[in-house]
N, C-alpha and C positions, 0 to 999 in steps of 0.2 A: 649102789645097786643099779642106778640108771645107767651108769657107765658100763657095767657088766652086760646089761641087756643090749646096749648099742653095739659094743664091740663084738659080742657073740653073734648078733644079727648081721653085722658086716662080714665077719669071717664066714658064717654059714652062707650068706649070699654069694660071696666070692667062690667058695668051695663048690657050690651047686651051680652058680651062674656061669662060670667060665667053661666048664665042660659042656653044659647044655648049649651055650652060645656057640662053642666050637662045633658041636654036632649040627646045629641048625645052619651055621655058615657053610659047612661042608655039603649039606644037602641042597641048599638054595643056590650057592654060587656054582658056576660052571666049572668043570674040572680043567686043569691045565693041560693043553694039548701035548701029545707025545711028539718029541722031535722026529722020530721015524715016520709018524703019520704026516707031519708037515712036509717032510722030504718026499713022501709018496704023492701028496697032493701037488707039490711043485712039479714033480716028474710028469704027472698026468696033465697038468696045465701046459707044460712044455711040449708034450706029445700032441696035444690038441692043436697048439699053435703050429707045430711042424706039419701036421696033416693039412691044416688050412693053407699054409704056405705052399705045400706040394700041390694041392688042388688048384691054387691060383696060378702056379707056374705051368701046370699042364694045360689049364684053360688058355693062358696067354700063348703057349706054343701052338695050340690048335687054331687060335685066332690068327697067329702069324702065318701058319700054313694056308689058311683060307685066304688071307690077304695076298699071299704070294701067288696062289692059283688065280685069283682075280686079276692081279697085275699081269700075269702071263697071258690071260685071256684078252685083257685090254690091249696088250702089246700086239698080239696076233691079229686082233680085229683092226687095229690101226694100220698095221702093215698091209692087210688085205684091202682096206679102204684106200690107202695110198697107191697100191698097184692098180686098183680100179680107176682112180683119177688119172694115172699115167696112161692107161689104155684108152680112156675116153679122150684125153688130150691128143693122143696120137691119131685117133680116128677122126677127130674134127680139127684139121690143121688150120682152117680159116678163122676159127674162133680164137680171139686173143685171151690168153690166160694171165690175169694179173699176178705178178710175182710178189709184190709188196703192197700193203694198203696205202692209199694216198696220204700224203703228209698234210697235217693241219697247218694253217698259217700261224706263224710265230707271233706271240703276243709281245707288243713293244713296251708295255708297262705304262705308257702315257695315256692321255685322254683319247677317246675314240675319234678317228679321222672322219670328217664329213665330206660328202661329195659336193664339190663346188659347182658342178653342172646341174645338180638337182634343183627344181623350182622351189622357191621359198614360200612358206605360208606367211601372208601379210594380214595383219588384223584390220 
């Protein structure tokens, strides 16, 4: 008799417990994503990345145009300045215009040379 109660309890528990557990699991666990929805999300992500890359490219092109304009302005200013110096050099013929900076004395790599003519300090 004890065995009959135990087996009937186990069978009743399984018959009621499994469907109830399955229903609770379906309600609590998140649903499996749809492959079409995943593809749509991936497409949206790729579109967002493409828009960001396009924006960055346009911004870089604008910066390049600005740098080109600045370089052209600097070249024009340098040419004007060079012409002004040539005109000033032609107007003042008595003034010597250095063509190259003076050369620095070459280092010999040895100890510094002392002047033998200089007076010595005696203690």
